[in-house]
C-alpha positions, 0 to 999 in steps of 0.5 A: 431593685424593687425587691432589694429596695423592700428588704432595704428600706426595712432595714434599721441603720445603726451606729456603733456604740459612741465611746462615752466620755469620762467627764461627769455625768449628769444623769443616766436616760433609759428607754425603749423606741416603739412603732408609733402605730403598733407599739412594736419595738424599733430596733437599732434606732440611732441615738445621738446628741445634735453636733457631736459624735456622741449617742448609742443606739437601741438593741434588738428590743429597741431598748436603750440606755445613754449617760448624758456629760455635764456639758450635754445637758443643754443639747438636743437629743435625736432619734433615727431610724430608717422607714420611720420620721426624725424625732428630736427632744432636748435631753433634758426632757429625759431626765423628767421619767426613769424611763422613757418610751420614743415614739417613731412614726413610720414613713411610708415609701411607694416600693413601686414607683422608687427610682433611681435618685432614691436608691442612690440616697440611701446607698449614700448613707451606708457610705458615709456612715461607713465612714463617720464609723471608721474610729470605732470600727478600726484600730487607733494608733500608735501600732506595728504591722509586720508584713510580707510584701511580694512582686511578680512581674513576667515580660513580653511573656517569657522572663519572670521576676519574682521578689520578697520581702519583710515590711514593718509599717509604723501607725502613729494615729491609726483610724482614729481622725482618717485623711489623706494627710494624716495617713502619708504624715503617720505611716512610715514604713521599713522594708527588709530583704529576704535574700540580700542576692536580689533588688528590686527592679531598678530600686523602686518599690511601688510600696506607696501605691498599696497603702494608697489603696487604703481607702478607710485609712486615707478617707478618700474615694467613695469613702470621702463624704465630700465626693460621695454624690460624683458616683453612680451607686448601685446595690448589688448583692445583701449576703454574708461574710464571714457569717456576718450580714453585709451590703455588696455597693458597686459604684463607678466615675464614667468620668473619672476624678483623681479625688474619686479613682486615686488616679492622675490619668484614668479614663476608666474606674469603676468597683465595689464595696463589702460593708458590715449591716451589724456595724458599717465596717468596711470589710473589703474594697475591689476595683479596677481601672484603665488609664493612659499612663502611669507614675512609675512613683505611683498612680496617684502622681501626674506624667509631667510633659517632660517624663518619657520614663513611664508606664503606658495603656495601663490595666489594673484592679486591686483588692483590700480586705480587713479584720480585726480592726486592720488590713488583711491584704492588699493586693494590686495587679497590673499589665502596661507596656514599659520601654516597649516591652510588655508588663504584667505585675502583681504586686501583694502586701499581707499583714501577718503581725498586728503589734500594740504593745512594744511598737517599734516608731520608725521616722520615715519611708523606705523608697527604694529597697537597699 
């Protein structure tokens, strides 16, 4: 763990450069962030206006530039970088010089004695940054996702059922204001069978359950800042994905909650999330769980006492990958018992095309295949 954190604590947290508004600009401030002790540049320092999402980051050489809107002149600007003390100034104080030198004092860490609590605080901050940067790292709406949906079942190790359909998703808001409510209200879809002779088993598609795994869109589970501290977190790896550096953070809930696992009856829940070091975008989410029972319309719904039509002894795993500002593939595998039969089920959603022009508006959800 000490080896990981010697590396991790030397990293600098950075925001994506936030969109700068079209309001009237009072002044353009420029400068450089340096180490107070060594005079070395402090790369990728978080720079922002307090109480807003407006800001930027210093570049690899510590240089920064930020246009200050008139309505923010009276506010304060902060400079924040891991391994350094934060510093704050009145915005107007940086108007006095054409080029400002911001000196940050190094923060002292006792690496040898770093504890689990310190580890958790660092990882919590990474996850919060990933959540806060979602509107800047993912596509805003409206847009369509043209997808292929596949579902395969093996019953009692003998009977195989394979089904396939085309799905068009319409997302009115996209990732601009991620929340579970917004995702449900603004995401609609329609399903078109590729073979008119087949039908999904008893008509249900379980498609909503796949969409719920997009925690980036719904700001749920470990991407919900309000409940992140309910998880046990660990830095599993620092590696590269598609040529870019990433953190791989494992998460676990010893006693799963509905908010954390999105599974009403979960008895076990864990996984890992991969986050880009460059812009804090989420690259992959993987997870697994065990549940006493699942509602047939989705694991986030309760099974009522009078309901006898549900899945029992459910074991499942899932994975969702992201690229090009949207999800690329969502998969969910389940093993369970239903009506005395052993079922192995795999569902997969593959995004084949993103449409931002000539967007087709869809006003409902196809809960049942016709």
